[in-house]
Structure formats: structure tokens, C-alpha cells
N, CA, C and O atoms as a GROMACS GRO file, in nm:
protein
  256
    1MET      N    1   3.093   0.147  -0.566
    1MET     CA    2   3.108  -0.045  -0.600
    1MET      C    3   3.088  -0.056  -0.688
    1MET      O    4   3.000  -0.004  -0.758
    2TRP      N    5   3.230  -0.188  -0.726
    2TRP     CA    6   3.202  -0.268  -0.778
    2TRP      C    7   3.166  -0.388  -0.757
    2TRP      O    8   3.197  -0.456  -0.659
    3SER      N    9   3.086  -0.426  -0.865
    3SER     CA   10   3.073  -0.592  -0.875
    3SER      C   11   3.201  -0.665  -0.806
    3SER      O   12   3.308  -0.617  -0.771
    4GLU      N   13   3.143  -0.816  -0.797
    4GLU     CA   14   3.233  -0.933  -0.757
    4GLU      C   15   3.298  -0.892  -0.998
    4GLU      O   16   3.401  -0.842  -1.043
    5GLU      N   17   3.198  -0.935  -1.053
    5GLU     CA   18   3.253  -0.914  -1.189
    5GLU      C   19   3.364  -0.812  -1.226
    5GLU      O   20   3.462  -0.855  -1.286
    6ALA      N   21   3.361  -0.750  -1.211
    6ALA     CA   22   3.435  -0.637  -1.228
    6ALA      C   23   3.524  -0.627  -1.148
    6ALA      O   24   3.632  -0.612  -1.205
    7VAL      N   25   3.534  -0.628  -1.002
    7VAL     CA   26   3.704  -0.707  -0.984
    7VAL      C   27   3.786  -0.842  -1.002
    7VAL      O   28   3.896  -0.869  -0.953
    8ALA      N   29   3.720  -0.903  -1.067
    8ALA     CA   30   3.787  -0.993  -1.114
    8ALA      C   31   3.846  -0.979  -1.212
    8ALA      O   32   3.958  -1.020  -1.244
    9HIS      N   33   3.753  -0.903  -1.281
    9HIS     CA   34   3.797  -0.794  -1.445
    9HIS      C   35   3.973  -0.762  -1.399
    9HIS      O   36   4.088  -0.808  -1.404
   10PHE      N   37   3.892  -0.654  -1.357
   10PHE     CA   38   4.006  -0.535  -1.276
   10PHE      C   39   4.127  -0.634  -1.242
   10PHE      O   40   4.228  -0.576  -1.283
   11LEU      N   41   4.159  -0.740  -1.193
   11LEU     CA   42   4.235  -0.847  -1.105
   11LEU      C   43   4.238  -0.935  -1.197
   11LEU      O   44   4.227  -1.046  -1.145
   12GLY      N   45   4.248  -0.940  -1.301
   12GLY     CA   46   4.282  -1.108  -1.390
   12GLY      C   47   4.248  -1.205  -1.351
   12GLY      O   48   4.304  -1.302  -1.403
   13LYS      N   49   4.172  -1.227  -1.274
   13LYS     CA   50   4.154  -1.340  -1.136
   13LYS      C   51   3.968  -1.350  -1.196
   13LYS      O   52   3.898  -1.279  -1.269
   14SER      N   53   3.944  -1.497  -1.103
   14SER     CA   54   3.867  -1.576  -1.181
   14SER      C   55   3.694  -1.550  -1.054
   14SER      O   56   3.724  -1.558  -0.935
   15THR      N   57   3.530  -1.523  -1.082
   15THR     CA   58   3.499  -1.544  -1.001
   15THR      C   59   3.554  -1.610  -0.897
   15THR      O   60   3.631  -1.552  -0.821
   16ASP      N   61   3.522  -1.734  -0.883
   16ASP     CA   62   3.563  -1.860  -0.852
   16ASP      C   63   3.678  -1.783  -0.733
   16ASP      O   64   3.658  -1.781  -0.612
   17THR      N   65   3.788  -1.729  -0.796
   17THR     CA   66   3.895  -1.626  -0.714
   17THR      C   67   3.907  -1.633  -0.573
   17THR      O   68   3.963  -1.685  -0.477
   18LEU      N   69   3.768  -1.500  -0.643
   18LEU     CA   70   3.719  -1.389  -0.520
   18LEU      C   71   3.619  -1.462  -0.436
   18LEU      O   72   3.588  -1.422  -0.324
   19LYS      N   73   3.566  -1.573  -0.493
   19LYS     CA   74   3.496  -1.650  -0.355
   19LYS      C   75   3.600  -1.758  -0.213
   19LYS      O   76   3.594  -1.798  -0.097
   20ARG      N   77   3.670  -1.756  -0.315
   20ARG     CA   78   3.758  -1.826  -0.233
   20ARG      C   79   3.849  -1.782  -0.113
   20ARG      O   80   3.888  -1.839  -0.011
   21TRP      N   81   3.864  -1.676  -0.160
   21TRP     CA   82   3.982  -1.523  -0.108
   21TRP      C   83   3.902  -1.531   0.014
   21TRP      O   84   3.950  -1.566   0.121
   22ARG      N   85   3.691  -1.476  -0.015
   22ARG     CA   86   3.675  -1.438   0.092
   22ARG      C   87   3.583  -1.533   0.202
   22ARG      O   88   3.505  -1.502   0.292
   23ARG      N   89   3.651  -1.710   0.130
   23ARG     CA   90   3.523  -1.788   0.220
   23ARG      C   91   3.697  -1.835   0.326
   23ARG      O   92   3.687  -1.871   0.443
   24GLU      N   93   3.822  -1.825   0.263
   24GLU     CA   94   3.938  -1.818   0.352
   24GLU      C   95   3.924  -1.702   0.449
   24GLU      O   96   3.910  -1.734   0.567
   25GLY      N   97   3.925  -1.577   0.419
   25GLY     CA   98   3.962  -1.432   0.477
   25GLY      C   99   4.031  -1.430   0.436
   25GLY      O  100   4.114  -1.470   0.517
   26GLY      N  101   4.123  -1.390   0.270
   26GLY     CA  102   4.202  -1.310   0.244
   26GLY      C  103   4.118  -1.252   0.135
   26GLY      O  104   3.996  -1.256   0.121
   27GLY      N  105   4.236  -1.183   0.041
   27GLY     CA  106   4.129  -1.065  -0.074
   27GLY      C  107   4.141  -0.933  -0.025
   27GLY      O  108   4.179  -0.906   0.089
   28PRO      N  109   4.101  -0.835  -0.126
   28PRO     CA  110   4.018  -0.723  -0.128
   28PRO      C  111   3.922  -0.712   0.101
   28PRO      O  112   3.938  -0.805   0.181
   29ALA      N  113   3.878  -0.644   0.120
   29ALA     CA  114   3.763  -0.573   0.243
   29ALA      C  115   3.667  -0.582   0.072
   29ALA      O  116   3.695  -0.563  -0.047
   30PHE      N  117   3.516  -0.634   0.172
   30PHE     CA  118   3.409  -0.615   0.122
   30PHE      C  119   3.265  -0.595   0.173
   30PHE      O  120   3.261  -0.578   0.295
   31VAL      N  121   3.133  -0.593   0.103
   31VAL     CA  122   3.013  -0.532   0.209
   31VAL      C  123   2.950  -0.639   0.067
   31VAL      O  124   2.963  -0.661  -0.053
   32ARG      N  125   2.865  -0.685   0.207
   32ARG     CA  126   2.735  -0.730   0.121
   32ARG      C  127   2.623  -0.680   0.205
   32ARG      O  128   2.587  -0.660   0.321
   33ILE      N  129   2.574  -0.666   0.023
   33ILE     CA  130   2.390  -0.608  -0.033
   33ILE      C  131   2.305  -0.678  -0.061
   33ILE      O  132   2.258  -0.724  -0.165
   34GLY      N  133   2.279  -0.685   0.074
   34GLY     CA  134   2.135  -0.886   0.033
   34GLY      C  135   2.269  -0.954   0.028
   34GLY      O  136   2.363  -0.896   0.083
   35ARG      N  137   2.295  -1.121  -0.057
   35ARG     CA  138   2.339  -1.217  -0.049
   35ARG      C  139   2.413  -1.126  -0.182
   35ARG      O  140   2.386  -1.213  -0.265
   36THR      N  141   2.471  -1.037  -0.251
   36THR     CA  142   2.554  -1.036  -0.350
   36THR      C  143   2.680  -0.932  -0.284
   36THR      O  144   2.662  -0.817  -0.246
   37PRO      N  145   2.817  -1.012  -0.282
   37PRO     CA  146   2.949  -0.943  -0.217
   37PRO      C  147   2.941  -0.765  -0.298
   37PRO      O  148   2.896  -0.765  -0.413
   38GLN      N  149   2.963  -0.690  -0.266
   38GLN     CA  150   3.022  -0.560  -0.348
   38GLN      C  151   3.139  -0.467  -0.260
   38GLN      O  152   3.142  -0.441  -0.139
   39TYR      N  153   3.226  -0.432  -0.362
   39TYR     CA  154   3.333  -0.441  -0.369
   39TYR      C  155   3.388  -0.271  -0.354
   39TYR      O  156   3.429  -0.239  -0.466
   40ARG      N  157   3.400  -0.180  -0.278
   40ARG     CA  158   3.452  -0.027  -0.294
   40ARG      C  159   3.567   0.007  -0.344
   40ARG      O  160   3.665  -0.064  -0.318
   41VAL      N  161   3.576   0.087  -0.401
   41VAL     CA  162   3.744   0.113  -0.471
   41VAL      C  163   3.820   0.162  -0.379
   41VAL      O  164   3.939   0.133  -0.383
   42GLN      N  165   3.771   0.248  -0.273
   42GLN     CA  166   3.850   0.262  -0.211
   42GLN      C  167   3.976   0.131  -0.096
   42GLN      O  168   4.095   0.119  -0.070
   43ASP      N  169   3.831   0.055  -0.063
   43ASP     CA  170   3.948  -0.062  -0.017
   43ASP      C  171   4.003  -0.174  -0.093
   43ASP      O  172   4.090  -0.254  -0.057
   44MET      N  173   3.919  -0.167  -0.235
   44MET     CA  174   4.055  -0.234  -0.339
   44MET      C  175   4.218  -0.156  -0.319
   44MET      O  176   4.316  -0.215  -0.274
   45MET      N  177   4.216  -0.053  -0.351
   45MET     CA  178   4.356   0.021  -0.350
   45MET      C  179   4.432   0.049  -0.237
   45MET      O  180   4.551   0.078  -0.251
   46VAL      N  181   4.379   0.044  -0.126
   46VAL     CA  182   4.458  -0.006   0.007
   46VAL      C  183   4.492  -0.174   0.003
   46VAL      O  184   4.590  -0.221   0.063
   47TRP      N  185   4.386  -0.266  -0.085
   47TRP     CA  186   4.405  -0.391  -0.007
   47TRP      C  187   4.518  -0.377  -0.101
   47TRP      O  188   4.628  -0.375  -0.045
   48MET      N  189   4.520  -0.367  -0.234
   48MET     CA  190   4.647  -0.389  -0.377
   48MET      C  191   4.755  -0.244  -0.360
   48MET      O  192   4.810  -0.204  -0.462
   49LEU      N  193   4.790  -0.145  -0.179
   49LEU     CA  194   4.912  -0.122  -0.188
   49LEU      C  195   4.981  -0.244  -0.044
   49LEU      O  196   5.099  -0.264  -0.017
   50ARG      N  197   4.863  -0.303   0.019
   50ARG     CA  198   4.933  -0.342   0.176
   50ARG      C  199   5.021  -0.488   0.089
   50ARG      O  200   5.116  -0.547   0.141
   51ASN      N  201   4.944  -0.535  -0.090
   51ASN     CA  202   5.017  -0.614  -0.159
   51ASN      C  203   5.148  -0.575  -0.215
   51ASN      O  204   5.207  -0.667  -0.272
   52ARG      N  205   5.203  -0.473  -0.213
   52ARG     CA  206   5.236  -0.412  -0.313
   52ARG      C  207   5.429  -0.468  -0.291
   52ARG      O  208   5.502  -0.461  -0.192
   53ILE      N  209   5.452  -0.512  -0.413
   53ILE     CA  210   5.594  -0.618  -0.332
   53ILE      C  211   5.675  -0.495  -0.470
   53ILE      O  212   5.629  -0.468  -0.580
   54GLU      N  213   5.801  -0.445  -0.409
   54GLU     CA  214   5.897  -0.392  -0.437
   54GLU      C  215   6.001  -0.491  -0.450
   54GLU      O  216   6.030  -0.578  -0.367
   55HIS      N  217   6.068  -0.463  -0.593
   55HIS     CA  218   6.166  -0.542  -0.612
   55HIS      C  219   6.227  -0.461  -0.633
   55HIS      O  220   6.191  -0.354  -0.682
   56HIS      N  221   6.411  -0.514  -0.579
   56HIS     CA  222   6.512  -0.458  -0.601
   56HIS      C  223   6.642  -0.521  -0.687
   56HIS      O  224   6.715  -0.610  -0.645
   57ASP      N  225   6.655  -0.450  -0.830
   57ASP     CA  226   6.833  -0.523  -0.865
   57ASP      C  227   6.932  -0.502  -0.883
   57ASP      O  228   7.007  -0.452  -0.967
   58LEU      N  229   6.931  -0.588  -0.704
   58LEU     CA  230   7.050  -0.606  -0.735
   58LEU      C  231   7.175  -0.604  -0.754
   58LEU      O  232   7.266  -0.564  -0.681
   59SER      N  233   7.174  -0.672  -0.912
   59SER     CA  234   7.318  -0.687  -1.006
   59SER      C  235   7.311  -0.508  -1.080
   59SER      O  236   7.395  -0.482  -1.165
   60ALA      N  237   7.227  -0.415  -1.047
   60ALA     CA  238   7.236  -0.292  -1.100
   60ALA      C  239   7.336  -0.192  -1.032
   60ALA      O  240   7.333  -0.172  -0.911
   61PRO      N  241   7.417  -0.137  -1.107
   61PRO     CA  242   7.496  -0.072  -1.035
   61PRO      C  243   7.508   0.058  -0.901
   61PRO      O  244   7.536   0.160  -0.964
   62ILE      N  245   7.502   0.082  -0.808
   62ILE     CA  246   7.476   0.194  -0.726
   62ILE      C  247   7.587   0.312  -0.778
   62ILE      O  248   7.708   0.310  -0.802
   63ILE      N  249   7.469   0.428  -0.781
   63ILE     CA  250   7.480   0.584  -0.830
   63ILE      C  251   7.560   0.587  -0.687
   63ILE      O  252   7.567   0.493  -0.607
   64ASP      N  253   7.621   0.719  -0.672
   64ASP     CA  254   7.577   0.804  -0.548
   64ASP      C  255   7.616   0.946  -0.633
   64ASP      O  256   7.601   1.056  -0.580
   0.00000   0.00000   0.00000
């Protein structure tokens, strides 16, 4: 389990951003242990994969 602070640091976001995501229904899945949100490593990886954007360089030559 990762703490809110650890997830914020890992993602380069603030804890306020994570709070907003939770309030608005976005961001990675989390569980509450008491009043404290905790993040499972597996849920972080799933969230990151679902939000992955692959860019293709259209100016690169096509190699057959």
C-alpha cells in the first residue's frame, strides 16, 4: 500500500490534486483505512496503463 504522500510524490502531483481527483471520481483507485486513503501498487499500475498515451511521429519515414 502506498500513502497519499507517496503517490503524490511518485506522480509529481500534490496531495491536493489527489484529493480533488478522489472528490471528482478520477485518479487511481484507492481504499480508505479509517479516514486515510491508501493506494494499492497494482491499482496505480492499472491506472497508469489506462491513461497511457502513445504518440506516433508522423514525420518519421516508414520503413518496410
